[in-house]
NUMARDREN-477455 format. One record per residue (C-alpha): residue number from 1; residue in three letters; chain; x, y, z. Coordinates in Angstrom, 1 decimal, decimal comma. Layout:
<sites>
site k = NUM; r = ALA; c = A; px = X; py = Y; pz = Z
...
</sites>
This chain:
<sites>
site k = 1; r = MET; c = A; px = 109,4; py = 37,6; pz = 106,7
site k = 2; r = GLU; c = A; px = 110,6; py = 36,9; pz = 103,1
site k = 3; r = GLY; c = A; px = 107,0; py = 36,7; pz = 102,2
site k = 4; r = THR; c = A; px = 105,8; py = 40,3; pz = 104,0
site k = 5; r = ALA; c = A; px = 108,9; py = 42,5; pz = 102,4
site k = 6; r = ARG; c = A; px = 107,7; py = 41,1; pz = 98,7
site k = 7; r = LYS; c = A; px = 103,3; py = 42,1; pz = 99,5
site k = 8; r = ARG; c = A; px = 104,5; py = 45,0; pz = 100,7
site k = 9; r = THR; c = A; px = 106,9; py = 46,2; pz = 97,7
site k = 10; r = THR; c = A; px = 103,8; py = 44,8; pz = 95,5
site k = 11; r = ARG; c = A; px = 101,0; py = 46,8; pz = 96,8
site k = 12; r = ARG; c = A; px = 99,3; py = 49,6; pz = 94,9
site k = 13; r = PRO; c = A; px = 99,8; py = 53,0; pz = 96,5
site k = 14; r = ILE; c = A; px = 96,0; py = 53,3; pz = 96,1
site k = 15; r = THR; c = A; px = 95,4; py = 50,4; pz = 98,1
site k = 16; r = HIS; c = A; px = 97,3; py = 51,6; pz = 100,6
site k = 17; r = TYR; c = A; px = 95,5; py = 55,3; pz = 100,9
site k = 18; r = TRP; c = A; px = 92,0; py = 52,9; pz = 100,9
site k = 19; r = GLY; c = A; px = 93,3; py = 51,2; pz = 103,5
site k = 20; r = MET; c = A; px = 93,8; py = 54,5; pz = 105,5
site k = 21; r = LEU; c = A; px = 90,6; py = 56,3; pz = 104,2
site k = 22; r = LYS; c = A; px = 88,2; py = 53,5; pz = 104,1
site k = 23; r = ASP; c = A; px = 87,0; py = 53,5; pz = 107,8
site k = 24; r = LEU; c = A; px = 86,3; py = 57,7; pz = 107,3
site k = 25; r = ASP; c = A; px = 82,6; py = 58,7; pz = 107,4
site k = 26; r = ASP; c = A; px = 81,4; py = 59,8; pz = 104,5
site k = 27; r = SER; c = A; px = 81,3; py = 63,9; pz = 105,0
site k = 28; r = GLN; c = A; px = 85,0; py = 63,7; pz = 105,1
site k = 29; r = LYS; c = A; px = 85,2; py = 61,2; pz = 102,4
site k = 30; r = LEU; c = A; px = 83,5; py = 64,0; pz = 100,5
site k = 31; r = GLN; c = A; px = 85,8; py = 66,8; pz = 101,8
site k = 32; r = LEU; c = A; px = 88,3; py = 64,9; pz = 100,7
site k = 33; r = VAL; c = A; px = 87,4; py = 63,7; pz = 97,2
site k = 34; r = THR; c = A; px = 86,6; py = 67,4; pz = 96,9
site k = 35; r = MET; c = A; px = 90,1; py = 68,2; pz = 98,0
site k = 36; r = LEU; c = A; px = 91,6; py = 65,9; pz = 94,7
site k = 37; r = VAL; c = A; px = 89,0; py = 67,3; pz = 92,1
site k = 38; r = GLU; c = A; px = 90,2; py = 70,5; pz = 93,0
site k = 39; r = SER; c = A; px = 93,9; py = 69,5; pz = 93,0
site k = 40; r = VAL; c = A; px = 93,9; py = 68,6; pz = 89,3
site k = 41; r = LYS; c = A; px = 91,6; py = 71,4; pz = 87,9
site k = 42; r = PRO; c = A; px = 93,7; py = 73,2; pz = 85,7
site k = 43; r = ALA; c = A; px = 94,5; py = 76,8; pz = 87,1
site k = 44; r = LYS; c = A; px = 92,0; py = 79,6; pz = 85,9
site k = 45; r = PRO; c = A; px = 94,1; py = 82,2; pz = 83,5
site k = 46; r = GLU; c = A; px = 95,1; py = 85,2; pz = 85,3
site k = 47; r = VAL; c = A; px = 93,5; py = 88,6; pz = 84,1
site k = 48; r = LYS; c = A; px = 95,3; py = 91,4; pz = 83,6
site k = 49; r = LYS; c = A; px = 94,1; py = 94,7; pz = 85,0
site k = 50; r = ARG; c = A; px = 95,2; py = 97,3; pz = 82,4
site k = 51; r = LYS; c = A; px = 95,5; py = 100,4; pz = 84,1
site k = 52; r = PRO; c = A; px = 92,8; py = 103,6; pz = 82,8
site k = 53; r = ASN; c = A; px = 93,0; py = 105,2; pz = 80,3
site k = 54; r = ILE; c = A; px = 91,9; py = 108,9; pz = 79,7
site k = 55; r = ASP; c = A; px = 89,5; py = 107,6; pz = 76,5
site k = 56; r = ASP; c = A; px = 88,0; py = 105,3; pz = 78,7
site k = 57; r = TYR; c = A; px = 86,3; py = 108,2; pz = 80,2
site k = 58; r = PHE; c = A; px = 85,9; py = 110,9; pz = 77,2
site k = 59; r = GLY; c = A; px = 82,2; py = 111,7; pz = 76,7
site k = 60; r = ILE; c = A; px = 81,1; py = 110,8; pz = 80,4
site k = 61; r = TRP; c = A; px = 80,2; py = 114,3; pz = 81,5
site k = 62; r = SER; c = A; px = 77,3; py = 116,5; pz = 78,8
site k = 63; r = ASP; c = A; px = 78,3; py = 119,7; pz = 78,5
site k = 64; r = GLU; c = A; px = 74,6; py = 120,5; pz = 77,7
site k = 65; r = GLU; c = A; px = 73,5; py = 120,1; pz = 81,6
site k = 66; r = TYR; c = A; px = 76,1; py = 122,3; pz = 82,7
site k = 67; r = MET; c = A; px = 75,0; py = 124,5; pz = 85,3
site k = 68; r = ASP; c = A; px = 76,7; py = 127,4; pz = 87,3
site k = 69; r = ALA; c = A; px = 77,6; py = 127,3; pz = 90,9
site k = 70; r = ASP; c = A; px = 74,3; py = 129,6; pz = 91,8
site k = 71; r = GLU; c = A; px = 72,2; py = 127,7; pz = 90,0
site k = 72; r = LEU; c = A; px = 73,6; py = 124,6; pz = 91,7
site k = 73; r = VAL; c = A; px = 72,6; py = 126,0; pz = 95,1
site k = 74; r = LYS; c = A; px = 69,6; py = 127,1; pz = 93,9
site k = 75; r = GLU; c = A; px = 68,0; py = 124,1; pz = 92,6
site k = 76; r = ILE; c = A; px = 69,8; py = 121,9; pz = 96,1
site k = 77; r = HIS; c = A; px = 67,8; py = 124,7; pz = 98,2
site k = 78; r = ASP; c = A; px = 65,0; py = 124,1; pz = 96,6
site k = 79; r = ALA; c = A; px = 64,8; py = 120,4; pz = 96,5
site k = 80; r = ARG; c = A; px = 64,8; py = 120,3; pz = 100,3
site k = 81; r = CYS; c = A; px = 62,0; py = 119,0; pz = 102,0
site k = 82; r = PHE; c = A; px = 61,1; py = 119,6; pz = 105,2
site k = 83; r = ASN; c = A; px = 58,7; py = 117,5; pz = 107,6
site k = 84; r = PRO; c = A; px = 57,3; py = 120,5; pz = 110,3
site k = 85; r = LYS; c = A; px = 55,8; py = 117,3; pz = 112,6
site k = 86; r = ARG; c = A; px = 59,8; py = 116,4; pz = 112,5
site k = 87; r = ASP; c = A; px = 60,6; py = 119,1; pz = 114,5
site k = 88; r = GLU; c = A; px = 57,8; py = 118,4; pz = 117,1
site k = 89; r = PHE; c = A; px = 59,3; py = 115,0; pz = 117,4
site k = 90; r = LEU; c = A; px = 62,7; py = 115,7; pz = 118,1
site k = 91; r = GLU; c = A; px = 61,5; py = 118,6; pz = 120,6
site k = 92; r = ARG; c = A; px = 59,1; py = 116,0; pz = 122,3
site k = 93; r = PHE; c = A; px = 62,4; py = 113,8; pz = 122,7
site k = 94; r = PHE; c = A; px = 65,3; py = 116,3; pz = 123,3
site k = 95; r = THR; c = A; px = 64,2; py = 119,3; pz = 125,2
site k = 96; r = GLU; c = A; px = 64,7; py = 119,0; pz = 129,0
site k = 97; r = PRO; c = A; px = 61,4; py = 118,8; pz = 131,1
</sites>
């Protein structure tokens, strides 16, 4: 009995854990190794987000390309393109027989 008690106190913790883990399959061992490595990596420093400042947006819009509302509506209207075949397609599927 005395020899058993002495053996437990001199046994190293790593040897103890190895005895528990040696029969795991390779994928479980790799997962454990990954978890151990991640646990000792230094934490990434937090990046402080700063509040937006009006100076961040200075000069973002150009007044040279200014267009009043009527010109904008005309530009949008002129940019539209319609396909007459689209109407035929829609009529064929969405009209009642």
